[in-house]
mmJSON file of the N, C-alpha and C atoms, coordinates in Angstrom:
{"data_MODEL":{"atom_site":{
"group_PDB":["ATOM","ATOM","ATOM","ATOM","ATOM","ATOM","ATOM","ATOM","ATOM","ATOM","ATOM","ATOM","ATOM","ATOM","ATOM","ATOM","ATOM","ATOM","ATOM","ATOM","ATOM","ATOM","ATOM","ATOM","ATOM","ATOM","ATOM","ATOM","ATOM","ATOM","ATOM","ATOM","ATOM","ATOM","ATOM","ATOM","ATOM","ATOM","ATOM","ATOM","ATOM","ATOM","ATOM","ATOM","ATOM","ATOM","ATOM","ATOM","ATOM","ATOM","ATOM","ATOM","ATOM","ATOM","ATOM","ATOM","ATOM","ATOM","ATOM","ATOM","ATOM","ATOM","ATOM","ATOM","ATOM","ATOM","ATOM","ATOM","ATOM","ATOM","ATOM","ATOM","ATOM","ATOM","ATOM","ATOM","ATOM","ATOM","ATOM","ATOM","ATOM","ATOM","ATOM","ATOM","ATOM","ATOM","ATOM","ATOM","ATOM","ATOM","ATOM","ATOM","ATOM","ATOM","ATOM","ATOM","ATOM","ATOM","ATOM","ATOM","ATOM","ATOM","ATOM","ATOM","ATOM","ATOM","ATOM","ATOM","ATOM","ATOM","ATOM","ATOM","ATOM","ATOM","ATOM","ATOM","ATOM","ATOM","ATOM","ATOM","ATOM","ATOM","ATOM","ATOM","ATOM","ATOM","ATOM","ATOM","ATOM","ATOM","ATOM","ATOM","ATOM","ATOM","ATOM","ATOM","ATOM","ATOM","ATOM","ATOM","ATOM","ATOM","ATOM","ATOM","ATOM","ATOM","ATOM","ATOM","ATOM","ATOM","ATOM","ATOM","ATOM","ATOM","ATOM","ATOM","ATOM","ATOM","ATOM","ATOM","ATOM","ATOM","ATOM","ATOM","ATOM","ATOM","ATOM","ATOM"],
"id":[1,2,3,4,5,6,7,8,9,10,11,12,13,14,15,16,17,18,19,20,21,22,23,24,25,26,27,28,29,30,31,32,33,34,35,36,37,38,39,40,41,42,43,44,45,46,47,48,49,50,51,52,53,54,55,56,57,58,59,60,61,62,63,64,65,66,67,68,69,70,71,72,73,74,75,76,77,78,79,80,81,82,83,84,85,86,87,88,89,90,91,92,93,94,95,96,97,98,99,100,101,102,103,104,105,106,107,108,109,110,111,112,113,114,115,116,117,118,119,120,121,122,123,124,125,126,127,128,129,130,131,132,133,134,135,136,137,138,139,140,141,142,143,144,145,146,147,148,149,150,151,152,153,154,155,156,157,158,159,160,161,162,163,164,165,166,167,168],
"type_symbol":["N","C","C","N","C","C","N","C","C","N","C","C","N","C","C","N","C","C","N","C","C","N","C","C","N","C","C","N","C","C","N","C","C","N","C","C","N","C","C","N","C","C","N","C","C","N","C","C","N","C","C","N","C","C","N","C","C","N","C","C","N","C","C","N","C","C","N","C","C","N","C","C","N","C","C","N","C","C","N","C","C","N","C","C","N","C","C","N","C","C","N","C","C","N","C","C","N","C","C","N","C","C","N","C","C","N","C","C","N","C","C","N","C","C","N","C","C","N","C","C","N","C","C","N","C","C","N","C","C","N","C","C","N","C","C","N","C","C","N","C","C","N","C","C","N","C","C","N","C","C","N","C","C","N","C","C","N","C","C","N","C","C","N","C","C","N","C","C"],
"label_atom_id":["N","CA","C","N","CA","C","N","CA","C","N","CA","C","N","CA","C","N","CA","C","N","CA","C","N","CA","C","N","CA","C","N","CA","C","N","CA","C","N","CA","C","N","CA","C","N","CA","C","N","CA","C","N","CA","C","N","CA","C","N","CA","C","N","CA","C","N","CA","C","N","CA","C","N","CA","C","N","CA","C","N","CA","C","N","CA","C","N","CA","C","N","CA","C","N","CA","C","N","CA","C","N","CA","C","N","CA","C","N","CA","C","N","CA","C","N","CA","C","N","CA","C","N","CA","C","N","CA","C","N","CA","C","N","CA","C","N","CA","C","N","CA","C","N","CA","C","N","CA","C","N","CA","C","N","CA","C","N","CA","C","N","CA","C","N","CA","C","N","CA","C","N","CA","C","N","CA","C","N","CA","C","N","CA","C","N","CA","C","N","CA","C","N","CA","C"],
"label_alt_id":[null,null,null,null,null,null,null,null,null,null,null,null,null,null,null,null,null,null,null,null,null,null,null,null,null,null,null,null,null,null,null,null,null,null,null,null,null,null,null,null,null,null,null,null,null,null,null,null,null,null,null,null,null,null,null,null,null,null,null,null,null,null,null,null,null,null,null,null,null,null,null,null,null,null,null,null,null,null,null,null,null,null,null,null,null,null,null,null,null,null,null,null,null,null,null,null,null,null,null,null,null,null,null,null,null,null,null,null,null,null,null,null,null,null,null,null,null,null,null,null,null,null,null,null,null,null,null,null,null,null,null,null,null,null,null,null,null,null,null,null,null,null,null,null,null,null,null,null,null,null,null,null,null,null,null,null,null,null,null,null,null,null,null,null,null,null,null,null],
"label_comp_id":["MET","MET","MET","ALA","ALA","ALA","GLY","GLY","GLY","ALA","ALA","ALA","LEU","LEU","LEU","SER","SER","SER","GLU","GLU","GLU","PRO","PRO","PRO","VAL","VAL","VAL","TYR","TYR","TYR","ARG","ARG","ARG","ALA","ALA","ALA","VAL","VAL","VAL","LEU","LEU","LEU","ILE","ILE","ILE","PHE","PHE","PHE","THR","THR","THR","SER","SER","SER","ARG","ARG","ARG","GLU","GLU","GLU","ALA","ALA","ALA","ALA","ALA","ALA","LYS","LYS","LYS","GLU","GLU","GLU","PHE","PHE","PHE","ALA","ALA","ALA","GLU","GLU","GLU","SER","SER","SER","ASP","ASP","ASP","PRO","PRO","PRO","TYR","TYR","TYR","TYR","TYR","TYR","LEU","LEU","LEU","ASN","ASN","ASN","GLY","GLY","GLY","LEU","LEU","LEU","VAL","VAL","VAL","ARG","ARG","ARG","SER","SER","SER","TYR","TYR","TYR","VAL","VAL","VAL","ILE","ILE","ILE","ARG","ARG","ARG","LYS","LYS","LYS","TRP","TRP","TRP","ASN","ASN","ASN","ALA","ALA","ALA","VAL","VAL","VAL","ILE","ILE","ILE","GLY","GLY","GLY","PRO","PRO","PRO","GLY","GLY","GLY","VAL","VAL","VAL","GLU","GLU","GLU","SER","SER","SER","LYS","LYS","LYS"],
"label_asym_id":["A","A","A","A","A","A","A","A","A","A","A","A","A","A","A","A","A","A","A","A","A","A","A","A","A","A","A","A","A","A","A","A","A","A","A","A","A","A","A","A","A","A","A","A","A","A","A","A","A","A","A","A","A","A","A","A","A","A","A","A","A","A","A","A","A","A","A","A","A","A","A","A","A","A","A","A","A","A","A","A","A","A","A","A","A","A","A","A","A","A","A","A","A","A","A","A","A","A","A","A","A","A","A","A","A","A","A","A","A","A","A","A","A","A","A","A","A","A","A","A","A","A","A","A","A","A","A","A","A","A","A","A","A","A","A","A","A","A","A","A","A","A","A","A","A","A","A","A","A","A","A","A","A","A","A","A","A","A","A","A","A","A","A","A","A","A","A","A"],
"label_entity_id":["1","1","1","1","1","1","1","1","1","1","1","1","1","1","1","1","1","1","1","1","1","1","1","1","1","1","1","1","1","1","1","1","1","1","1","1","1","1","1","1","1","1","1","1","1","1","1","1","1","1","1","1","1","1","1","1","1","1","1","1","1","1","1","1","1","1","1","1","1","1","1","1","1","1","1","1","1","1","1","1","1","1","1","1","1","1","1","1","1","1","1","1","1","1","1","1","1","1","1","1","1","1","1","1","1","1","1","1","1","1","1","1","1","1","1","1","1","1","1","1","1","1","1","1","1","1","1","1","1","1","1","1","1","1","1","1","1","1","1","1","1","1","1","1","1","1","1","1","1","1","1","1","1","1","1","1","1","1","1","1","1","1","1","1","1","1","1","1"],
"label_seq_id":[1,1,1,2,2,2,3,3,3,4,4,4,5,5,5,6,6,6,7,7,7,8,8,8,9,9,9,10,10,10,11,11,11,12,12,12,13,13,13,14,14,14,15,15,15,16,16,16,17,17,17,18,18,18,19,19,19,20,20,20,21,21,21,22,22,22,23,23,23,24,24,24,25,25,25,26,26,26,27,27,27,28,28,28,29,29,29,30,30,30,31,31,31,32,32,32,33,33,33,34,34,34,35,35,35,36,36,36,37,37,37,38,38,38,39,39,39,40,40,40,41,41,41,42,42,42,43,43,43,44,44,44,45,45,45,46,46,46,47,47,47,48,48,48,49,49,49,50,50,50,51,51,51,52,52,52,53,53,53,54,54,54,55,55,55,56,56,56],
"pdbx_PDB_ins_code":[null,null,null,null,null,null,null,null,null,null,null,null,null,null,null,null,null,null,null,null,null,null,null,null,null,null,null,null,null,null,null,null,null,null,null,null,null,null,null,null,null,null,null,null,null,null,null,null,null,null,null,null,null,null,null,null,null,null,null,null,null,null,null,null,null,null,null,null,null,null,null,null,null,null,null,null,null,null,null,null,null,null,null,null,null,null,null,null,null,null,null,null,null,null,null,null,null,null,null,null,null,null,null,null,null,null,null,null,null,null,null,null,null,null,null,null,null,null,null,null,null,null,null,null,null,null,null,null,null,null,null,null,null,null,null,null,null,null,null,null,null,null,null,null,null,null,null,null,null,null,null,null,null,null,null,null,null,null,null,null,null,null,null,null,null,null,null,null],
"Cartn_x":[0.582,-0.059,0.8,0.359,1.042,0.32,1.01,0.112,0.946,0.565,1.598,0.181,1.121,0.22,-0.026,-1.132,-1.54,-0.59,-0.392,0.87,1.548,2.897,3.552,3.431,3.124,3.165,4.142,5.279,6.794,6.712,6.067,6.281,5.537,5.239,4.442,4.945,3.834,3.713,3.669,4.627,4.422,4.902,3.782,3.536,3.908,5.013,5.764,5.102,5.659,5.656,6.731,7.509,8.908,9.997,10.878,11.647,12.693,12.881,14.091,13.284,12.125,11.519,11.22,11.203,10.845,12.574,13.516,14.872,15.19,14.981,15.139,14.771,13.563,12.621,13.518,13.515,14.197,15.522,16.141,17.781,18.014,16.659,16.643,16.226,15.378,14.534,15.524,14.769,15.416,15.594,14.815,14.897,15.686,15.692,16.782,18.33,18.907,19.889,20.536,19.344,19.771,19.73,19.408,19.237,18.424,16.942,16.054,15.244,15.493,15.261,16.029,16.295,17.936,17.63,16.662,16.821,15.327,15.253,13.959,14.181,13.186,12.622,12.028,12.618,11.706,11.21,9.564,9.188,8.266,8.189,7.646,6.121,4.958,3.583,2.846,2.244,1.222,0.047,-0.624,-1.849,-2.537,-3.615,-4.926,-6.216,-6.262,-7.715,-7.128,-7.972,-7.543,-7.246,-6.756,-6.446,-4.962,-4.879,-3.513,-3.785,-4.686,-4.453,-5.636,-4.534,-5.688,-6.676,-7.679,-8.457,-8.564,-8.595,-8.493,-9.839],
"Cartn_y":[-1.028,-0.055,1.433,2.418,3.488,4.506,5.869,7.187,8.439,9.223,10.709,11.389,12.185,13.124,14.242,14.866,16.27,17.17,17.107,18.113,17.607,17.222,18.383,17.418,17.809,17.493,16.426,16.596,16.103,14.496,14.294,13.314,11.861,10.904,9.524,8.563,7.797,6.759,5.357,4.449,3.242,2.113,1.273,0.023,-0.981,-1.638,-3.094,-4.039,-5.331,-6.333,-6.661,-6.052,-6.023,-5.052,-4.567,-3.434,-3.811,-5.137,-5.586,-5.211,-5.464,-5.097,-3.688,-2.96,-1.438,-0.86,-1.665,-0.766,-1.441,-2.709,-2.958,-2.495,-2.03,-1.29,-0.121,0.993,2.22,2.215,1.537,1.221,1.27,0.395,0.055,0.997,2.01,2.504,3.418,3.682,4.645,6.006,6.395,7.823,8.232,7.27,7.306,7.191,6.147,5.771,6.984,7.859,8.95,10.644,10.239,11.434,12.431,11.925,12.416,12.439,11.485,11.347,11.001,11.982,12.266,11.4,11.123,9.965,9.602,8.551,7.78,7.521,7.323,6.931,5.759,4.835,3.474,3.504,3.459,3.541,2.273,2.155,0.675,0.922,0.282,0.537,-0.473,-0.075,-1.015,-0.837,-1.881,-2.199,-2.53,-1.887,-2.115,-2.59,-2.64,-3.094,-3.581,-4.887,-5.336,-6.55,-7.125,-8.736,-9.029,-9.973,-10.197,-9.719,-8.719,-8.557,-9.221,-9.739,-10.692,-9.897,-10.305,-9.591,-10.548,-9.871,-10.33,-10.454],
"Cartn_z":[0.162,-0.058,0.039,-0.503,-0.621,-1.182,-0.745,-1.272,-0.656,-1.433,-1.178,-0.113,0.436,1.577,1.018,1.329,1.035,1.577,3.037,3.238,4.4,3.995,2.95,1.799,0.255,-0.949,-1.28,-0.958,-1.076,-0.513,0.467,1.313,0.465,1.374,0.786,1.935,1.915,3.081,2.193,2.302,1.706,2.941,2.566,3.658,3.263,3.894,3.724,4.659,4.482,5.428,6.06,5.917,7.158,6.904,7.483,7.749,6.443,6.097,5.021,3.565,3.503,2.519,2.007,3.028,3.068,2.415,3.054,3.1,1.655,0.891,-0.028,-1.238,-1.048,-1.818,-1.762,-1.195,-0.539,-1.456,-0.914,-1.815,-3.249,-3.872,-5.188,-6.211,-5.409,-6.12,-6.902,-8.38,-9.207,-8.902,-8.297,-7.273,-6.757,-5.619,-4.718,-5.269,-6.239,-6.917,-7.32,-8.179,-8.913,-8.536,-6.989,-6.135,-6.478,-6.517,-6.742,-5.586,-5.198,-3.255,-2.602,-1.513,-1.066,0.252,1.02,2.228,2.19,3.164,3.238,5.149,5.401,7.294,6.809,7.925,7.915,9.22,9.852,10.703,10.739,12.324,12.432,12.256,11.831,11.862,12.665,13.378,14.092,13.817,12.648,12.373,13.569,13.624,14.31,14.076,12.633,11.892,10.829,10.271,8.903,8.825,7.635,7.465,8.17,9.17,9.719,11.113,11.668,13.006,14.082,15.231,15.893,16.597,16.645,17.79,19.084,20.296,21.684,22.559],
"occupancy":[1.0,1.0,1.0,1.0,1.0,1.0,1.0,1.0,1.0,1.0,1.0,1.0,1.0,1.0,1.0,1.0,1.0,1.0,1.0,1.0,1.0,1.0,1.0,1.0,1.0,1.0,1.0,1.0,1.0,1.0,1.0,1.0,1.0,1.0,1.0,1.0,1.0,1.0,1.0,1.0,1.0,1.0,1.0,1.0,1.0,1.0,1.0,1.0,1.0,1.0,1.0,1.0,1.0,1.0,1.0,1.0,1.0,1.0,1.0,1.0,1.0,1.0,1.0,1.0,1.0,1.0,1.0,1.0,1.0,1.0,1.0,1.0,1.0,1.0,1.0,1.0,1.0,1.0,1.0,1.0,1.0,1.0,1.0,1.0,1.0,1.0,1.0,1.0,1.0,1.0,1.0,1.0,1.0,1.0,1.0,1.0,1.0,1.0,1.0,1.0,1.0,1.0,1.0,1.0,1.0,1.0,1.0,1.0,1.0,1.0,1.0,1.0,1.0,1.0,1.0,1.0,1.0,1.0,1.0,1.0,1.0,1.0,1.0,1.0,1.0,1.0,1.0,1.0,1.0,1.0,1.0,1.0,1.0,1.0,1.0,1.0,1.0,1.0,1.0,1.0,1.0,1.0,1.0,1.0,1.0,1.0,1.0,1.0,1.0,1.0,1.0,1.0,1.0,1.0,1.0,1.0,1.0,1.0,1.0,1.0,1.0,1.0,1.0,1.0,1.0,1.0,1.0,1.0],
"B_iso_or_equiv":[0.0,0.0,0.0,0.0,0.0,0.0,0.0,0.0,0.0,0.0,0.0,0.0,0.0,0.0,0.0,0.0,0.0,0.0,0.0,0.0,0.0,0.0,0.0,0.0,0.0,0.0,0.0,0.0,0.0,0.0,0.0,0.0,0.0,0.0,0.0,0.0,0.0,0.0,0.0,0.0,0.0,0.0,0.0,0.0,0.0,0.0,0.0,0.0,0.0,0.0,0.0,0.0,0.0,0.0,0.0,0.0,0.0,0.0,0.0,0.0,0.0,0.0,0.0,0.0,0.0,0.0,0.0,0.0,0.0,0.0,0.0,0.0,0.0,0.0,0.0,0.0,0.0,0.0,0.0,0.0,0.0,0.0,0.0,0.0,0.0,0.0,0.0,0.0,0.0,0.0,0.0,0.0,0.0,0.0,0.0,0.0,0.0,0.0,0.0,0.0,0.0,0.0,0.0,0.0,0.0,0.0,0.0,0.0,0.0,0.0,0.0,0.0,0.0,0.0,0.0,0.0,0.0,0.0,0.0,0.0,0.0,0.0,0.0,0.0,0.0,0.0,0.0,0.0,0.0,0.0,0.0,0.0,0.0,0.0,0.0,0.0,0.0,0.0,0.0,0.0,0.0,0.0,0.0,0.0,0.0,0.0,0.0,0.0,0.0,0.0,0.0,0.0,0.0,0.0,0.0,0.0,0.0,0.0,0.0,0.0,0.0,0.0,0.0,0.0,0.0,0.0,0.0,0.0],
"pdbx_formal_charge":[null,null,null,null,null,null,null,null,null,null,null,null,null,null,null,null,null,null,null,null,null,null,null,null,null,null,null,null,null,null,null,null,null,null,null,null,null,null,null,null,null,null,null,null,null,null,null,null,null,null,null,null,null,null,null,null,null,null,null,null,null,null,null,null,null,null,null,null,null,null,null,null,null,null,null,null,null,null,null,null,null,null,null,null,null,null,null,null,null,null,null,null,null,null,null,null,null,null,null,null,null,null,null,null,null,null,null,null,null,null,null,null,null,null,null,null,null,null,null,null,null,null,null,null,null,null,null,null,null,null,null,null,null,null,null,null,null,null,null,null,null,null,null,null,null,null,null,null,null,null,null,null,null,null,null,null,null,null,null,null,null,null,null,null,null,null,null,null],
"auth_seq_id":[1,1,1,2,2,2,3,3,3,4,4,4,5,5,5,6,6,6,7,7,7,8,8,8,9,9,9,10,10,10,11,11,11,12,12,12,13,13,13,14,14,14,15,15,15,16,16,16,17,17,17,18,18,18,19,19,19,20,20,20,21,21,21,22,22,22,23,23,23,24,24,24,25,25,25,26,26,26,27,27,27,28,28,28,29,29,29,30,30,30,31,31,31,32,32,32,33,33,33,34,34,34,35,35,35,36,36,36,37,37,37,38,38,38,39,39,39,40,40,40,41,41,41,42,42,42,43,43,43,44,44,44,45,45,45,46,46,46,47,47,47,48,48,48,49,49,49,50,50,50,51,51,51,52,52,52,53,53,53,54,54,54,55,55,55,56,56,56],
"auth_comp_id":["MET","MET","MET","ALA","ALA","ALA","GLY","GLY","GLY","ALA","ALA","ALA","LEU","LEU","LEU","SER","SER","SER","GLU","GLU","GLU","PRO","PRO","PRO","VAL","VAL","VAL","TYR","TYR","TYR","ARG","ARG","ARG","ALA","ALA","ALA","VAL","VAL","VAL","LEU","LEU","LEU","ILE","ILE","ILE","PHE","PHE","PHE","THR","THR","THR","SER","SER","SER","ARG","ARG","ARG","GLU","GLU","GLU","ALA","ALA","ALA","ALA","ALA","ALA","LYS","LYS","LYS","GLU","GLU","GLU","PHE","PHE","PHE","ALA","ALA","ALA","GLU","GLU","GLU","SER","SER","SER","ASP","ASP","ASP","PRO","PRO","PRO","TYR","TYR","TYR","TYR","TYR","TYR","LEU","LEU","LEU","ASN","ASN","ASN","GLY","GLY","GLY","LEU","LEU","LEU","VAL","VAL","VAL","ARG","ARG","ARG","SER","SER","SER","TYR","TYR","TYR","VAL","VAL","VAL","ILE","ILE","ILE","ARG","ARG","ARG","LYS","LYS","LYS","TRP","TRP","TRP","ASN","ASN","ASN","ALA","ALA","ALA","VAL","VAL","VAL","ILE","ILE","ILE","GLY","GLY","GLY","PRO","PRO","PRO","GLY","GLY","GLY","VAL","VAL","VAL","GLU","GLU","GLU","SER","SER","SER","LYS","LYS","LYS"],
"auth_asym_id":["A","A","A","A","A","A","A","A","A","A","A","A","A","A","A","A","A","A","A","A","A","A","A","A","A","A","A","A","A","A","A","A","A","A","A","A","A","A","A","A","A","A","A","A","A","A","A","A","A","A","A","A","A","A","A","A","A","A","A","A","A","A","A","A","A","A","A","A","A","A","A","A","A","A","A","A","A","A","A","A","A","A","A","A","A","A","A","A","A","A","A","A","A","A","A","A","A","A","A","A","A","A","A","A","A","A","A","A","A","A","A","A","A","A","A","A","A","A","A","A","A","A","A","A","A","A","A","A","A","A","A","A","A","A","A","A","A","A","A","A","A","A","A","A","A","A","A","A","A","A","A","A","A","A","A","A","A","A","A","A","A","A","A","A","A","A","A","A"],
"auth_atom_id":["N","CA","C","N","CA","C","N","CA","C","N","CA","C","N","CA","C","N","CA","C","N","CA","C","N","CA","C","N","CA","C","N","CA","C","N","CA","C","N","CA","C","N","CA","C","N","CA","C","N","CA","C","N","CA","C","N","CA","C","N","CA","C","N","CA","C","N","CA","C","N","CA","C","N","CA","C","N","CA","C","N","CA","C","N","CA","C","N","CA","C","N","CA","C","N","CA","C","N","CA","C","N","CA","C","N","CA","C","N","CA","C","N","CA","C","N","CA","C","N","CA","C","N","CA","C","N","CA","C","N","CA","C","N","CA","C","N","CA","C","N","CA","C","N","CA","C","N","CA","C","N","CA","C","N","CA","C","N","CA","C","N","CA","C","N","CA","C","N","CA","C","N","CA","C","N","CA","C","N","CA","C","N","CA","C","N","CA","C","N","CA","C","N","CA","C"],
"pdbx_PDB_model_num":[1,1,1,1,1,1,1,1,1,1,1,1,1,1,1,1,1,1,1,1,1,1,1,1,1,1,1,1,1,1,1,1,1,1,1,1,1,1,1,1,1,1,1,1,1,1,1,1,1,1,1,1,1,1,1,1,1,1,1,1,1,1,1,1,1,1,1,1,1,1,1,1,1,1,1,1,1,1,1,1,1,1,1,1,1,1,1,1,1,1,1,1,1,1,1,1,1,1,1,1,1,1,1,1,1,1,1,1,1,1,1,1,1,1,1,1,1,1,1,1,1,1,1,1,1,1,1,1,1,1,1,1,1,1,1,1,1,1,1,1,1,1,1,1,1,1,1,1,1,1,1,1,1,1,1,1,1,1,1,1,1,1,1,1,1,1,1,1]
}}}
């Protein structure tokens, strides 16, 4: 899942199944490799509803 933020317009959120998958995507992204994207941040995502979330 991915999408651009409304504010600030130069940011986006992409959701991956693992930290490793996110890092692999970011470091092989052509925009990153060619300097159009200069940095990225990987943050832990805590799902609270939806597929794969256990109910207690």
